[in-house]
N, C-alpha and C positions, 0 to 999 in steps of 0.2 A: 600713147597720147600724141601721136604724130599729127600735127596740124590742128589739134584741139586747143582752144584757148581756155583760160580759167572761167570765162563767162559761159561758154558752151557747157562745161562740166557742171556748173551750178544749175543751169537750166535742166540738164538731164536728171540731176538729183531731185530738183523740184518736181519734174514730171513723174518721177518714180513715186514720190510722196502722194501726188494726185491720184495715181493709179491705185495705190494702197487705200487711200481714202475712199475712192469710188467702190472698191471691192468691199470694204467695211460697210458702206452705205447699202449696197445690194444685199448683203447678208442681213443687216438690220431690217430692211424693208421686207425681206422674205419671212422673217420671224413675225413681223407685224401683220402681214397679209395672211400667214398661216394662223389657224386658231382651232379651238375646239369648243363644243357645247354639249351639255348633257340635259336631257329633259325626261321627266318621269310622267307616266300617264296611268290612269285607271278608268275602266268603263264598267258600268253596272254596280251592283252592291255585293260585297263579299258575303259569303254564306258559309256556315260550318260544314265542311266536307264530311266530318266524322258522323254527322247525323244521317247521311245517305243510307247507311246500313240499317237504320231504324224504319225505313219505308217498307211496308208489306203490301203487296198487291191484293186487291179486294178487301183490304182492312183499313189502311191509312186514309183518313178523311182530309178534306181541304182545311179544316180547322187544325188538324194535326200538322199539316205542312206549314201553316202560318206559325204555329208554335215552334216547330223545329227550325225553320229557315227565314221566317218573316214574310213580308209581302213579296211576290215574285216580281221580276224585272218586267215581265209582260204576261198578259192573259189573252188567249184567243178562243173565241167561240167556234167550235167545230160543227156542232149540230144543236138541236134543242136541248139535249141532255149531256153533251160532251164539251169539255174545255181542255185546252192545252195551256199549261203554265210553264214559263221559262224562267229559270234562275241562271244568271250568267255573270261572270266576273273575269276581267282581264286587267293585268297590271304589268308594268315593266319600265324599262328605260330605253332611251334611244341616244346613242352617242354619235355625234358628228364631228369629224376632223376635217378641217379645210387646209389644203396645201396650196401652193402657188397656182397650180393648174388643175388640180383634182379635188374632189370632196369624197370622203368615205363615211358611210353611215352604217352603224351596227345596232341591232336591236336585241334585247333579251327580255324575257318575261314569262308569265304564267297565265294560262287560260283554263277556266273550268266552267262547265255547263251542266245543269240538271234540267232535263226536259221531261215533264210529267203530263200524262194523259189521265184525265178524270172523267168518270161517267157517273152522273147523279151524285156528284160530290165525293166519290171514292176513287182512289188510284186504281187504274186498270193496267197501266204500264208506265215505265220510266227508263230513261237512259242517263248515265252520268259519265262525263269525260273530264279528265284533269291532265293537262299536258303542258309542256313548255310552249310558249309562243314560238312560232317559227323563228329560229335564230337566223338572222340574215345579215348579210353584209353587201352593201351596194357601193360601187365606186363610180362616180360621175366625172367625166372629163370635159 
């Protein structure tokens, strides 16, 4: 403490307190700026997957499909006597985490589709898929 006076020492202690206070403020602001959000979504109308095994080509009718699955998500006319019916359902969640300089988004979910071709009101062909939604993670800076 050569050459230091009591006043200079008090100023240094006060300056140190200000540095600590500033550090605490930066940490608090970082937590306030950082955040997270979760959102759920669904598209289409859920349908009973277990009924897919009850579809028989050249036998199951459009009335049978409505009884088994309800009305389709969409109907498309292919020709004068052919239609394509689509049953589809997707659901899941998206989680977003925001940090000071980056944002990370992750999605999880399930997607199922029943695609049916009818001719004269009877099933001629169909495909069914049930898979996880693409699990993804995106980081934005």
